[in-house]
N, C-alpha and C positions, 0 to 999 in steps of 0.2 A: 376334789368334789366341786362340781359346777355350782354356779351361783343359784341355779334354780332347783337343785336337787331336792331340798326339803321344803320348798314352797308348795302351796296348794296348786292343784291343776286348775288354772284360771278358766280354761275353756269349759271344763266339766262343771264348775260351781257357778258359772256365770248367772244362771237363772235364779240362784239362791243368794247371790252376793248382796242383793238389794235389801236383805234383812238387816244389814248393818248401816244402810244409808242414813237412817234417822240419827244415828249416833255421831256420824262425822259430817252431817250437813252444815253445822256451824263453821267448820273449817272451809267448806266451799264458799259460804257467805263471806268469810273474811278475805278469801282470795279474790272474789269478784269485787269487793269493795276496794281492795288495794289495786286491782287491775284498772278499774275505772274506765270500762269500755264506753266509747262514744259512737253515736250513729255514723255509719259508714266504715267503721273499723272492720278489719278481718282478723279474727281471733283464732288461735290454734290452742286446743286443749290436748296436751300430751298425756298418754296413759290414762285415757278418760274412762276406762272400765265400761260399766253399763250406762255411761252417758253423763255422769255428773262431774263437775258443776256446769258443763256445757249446756245441758238441757235447761237448767235453771236460768242461765244467762239468756237463752233463746226466748224463754217465756217472759222474762223481765223486759227485754228489748223489742219484743213484738215484730221481729223480722228486720229491724233497722240495723242490726249487726250481723255480719256474715261469720259463721262459726264452722270450723273444721275440727273434728275430733279424731284422734288416732289411738290405737292400742295394738300391742303385739299379739293379743289373744283374739282369735277370730270369733270365739264364742261370745266374748264380751261385746265385740263390735255388732254382732247380730242382734243382741238384746238391745243395745243402744239405738240402732237403726230402726228396730221395731217400734220403739217409743216415738221416734220421729214420725213414722207413718201413722201410728195410732192416734197421736195428738195433732196430726196435720200441721206440724211446725214447718216454718219456712226458713230458708237460708241457713240450714244446719245439716251437716252430713257427717258420717263416720266412716273411717277406712281402717283396714288391718295394716298396720305399719309399725315396726319397732322404732323406738326413739333414736337408736344409734344410726339409722339410715333413713332419715326423713326425705321423702321423694318430693321435695319442693325446692324451688329456686331460692337463692340467697335473697334475703330481704323481702320475703313474700307476705309477712304478717305484721300488723300493727301492734298486736298484743299476743303474748304466749303465757299459758298457765299450766300448772301440773300439780295435782293434789295426791300426795302420798304415792308417787310413782318413781321419782328419781332414785331413791335408795334401792328399789327393786330392779332397776335396769341391769342387764347383763354387764354393761360397762357404763356406770354413771357419768364419768367424765366425758366420754364420747357423746352420750346422750345430751349432756348440757352444752357441749360444743355445737351440736346440731341445732339445739334450740336457739343458741346465740346466733348461729349462721342464718337461720331463716327469719330472724327478727329484723325489722327495718331499723336503720340508724335512728336513734331517738325513741324507738319503740319500747314499750314497758313490758316487764315480765313479773309474774308472781308465782311462787311455788311453796309447797309445804312438805316437810319431811318429819318423821317421828324423831323425838329427842332420844335420851339415853335409856338403857334397859330398865333402870329402876323407876323411871317416870312413865313407863308404859305397863301399868300393873296387869292388865288382862292377859297379855302375852307373857309377861314375866312369871305370873303364877303358873301358867301352863308349862312353861319351860322348866321351872323348878320341880314340878310334879312328874314330868316325863323324862327328864334328862338321865335318870338312873335306870329307866325301864327300857330305853331304846338306844340303838346304835347312834352315834353322833350324826350320821347322814340323815337320820329321821327326826332329829330334834326339831321342835317348832323353830322357825327361822328368826329367832330373836336378834341374833347378831347382825343378820342382813338387814332386817327391818329398821334397826337402830344404828346402822353403820355410819350415818352422816350426822348423828346427834351430838357427838362429842365436841368439846370446846374448840372452835376454830376450824373444824373439819369441813363443814359446808362452805365457809368463807373461802378457804384455800382452794376448794374445788371450783367454786364459781370464778375465782380469779384465773385459775388455770384454763377454764373454758372460754375466757376472753371478756368476762363481765368485770367492769371496774367501778361502776356507780350502783351500789346496792346497800341495803341494810338487812340485817337478820335479827329478828325479835323472837323471844321465847313466849309462846302462847299456851293456853290451856283449854282443853275441851273435855266435857264430862260424858261418860257413858251412863245413861239413866235408865233404870228398869224398875218396875214395881216391886220386884223381889229377886233373890238369887235364882229361884226356879225359872223365872221369866228370862233372865240372862242366859242360863244354861240351855234353855229351850232353843234360843237363837244360835248358840254355839253349835249345838248338835244339828239343828235343822239346816244351817248354812253349809254344813260339810267342811268348815274351815279347818277341822282337825281330822278329816277323812284319812289322810296319808298316815297319820299317827295311829288312829283307831284301827285301821286295817292291819297294822303290824302288831297289834296287841290282842291278847285273848279277850273275848267279849266280856268275860266275868270281871275284868279289870276296870270296866267303864264306871261302875258304881263307886269303886274305891277312888278313882281319879276325880270323879265329881265331888266326892266328900272332902278330899284333900284340898281341892281348889276352893270349895265353900269355906274352909277354914281361913284361907287368905282373905276371902271376900267379906267375912263377918265384920271386920273393922270398918267397912264402908257402908254398912247398912244403918239407915236412920229412919225417922218417922215417915218419910216419904218413899222409902224403898232403898234400892241399891244405887249409889252415886259414886262413880269411880273417876277421879281426875287423871287425865293423860296430858303430858306435855308434848308440844310439837314446835318446830321452828318455822317461822314465816319469813321467807326471803322475797324482797321486792326491790326493783330497780329499773334502770333504763340502759339501753345499749349505747 
């Protein structure tokens, strides 16, 4: 089974992926704080999806930082570039480019970042090696990956509910998404990629929704489970929803649904 077999079709869901951006925005903020871009820097955002956190950085720095974003999915890049034109942002552009074959010279960038992309690369180690290669000596990097399966409740719930209904090739990609979250795994891969000065910290981000219904509306509207839904009878959808709601009930409080997710924040210099 290829690494991408049971992942969503990122090209097709690009227009809808932004429904999740409010939930992971704090991770982008943490990355930008760790990156500490300065006027005159050239920053590379790898696997930037529909443009974040590169676009936030562009707005914060008012054109004083040059930003290049890349993503392997052309659909994502089109959405990101559309935002650049719409908001008339300067010194930022996006290109379709896989992380494993970055078309830039060695030492091209002062800073490199990546939010929730490395674990989804077809070859994470090769992608990290490329990120290390294009970073200038002394340049800083910051990246985030999801932690372990049990600390990513939203996907864990879905995997538990669907694993006995679907062939393994169609399971939600919990193993891939959390593949770098185990103890020492990310550290070892960073070392193999050529990074020697870095720290890895466990962080937490919350998915906040006014209710479970609001959460489920985003799950369905974003087509994040389209691959799984298309393989199941339509009459199973209500049952799946109800079973996942049982998992979620422990996270419902007076202010709605609040689900903690752990991720790893790696920062360092070349």
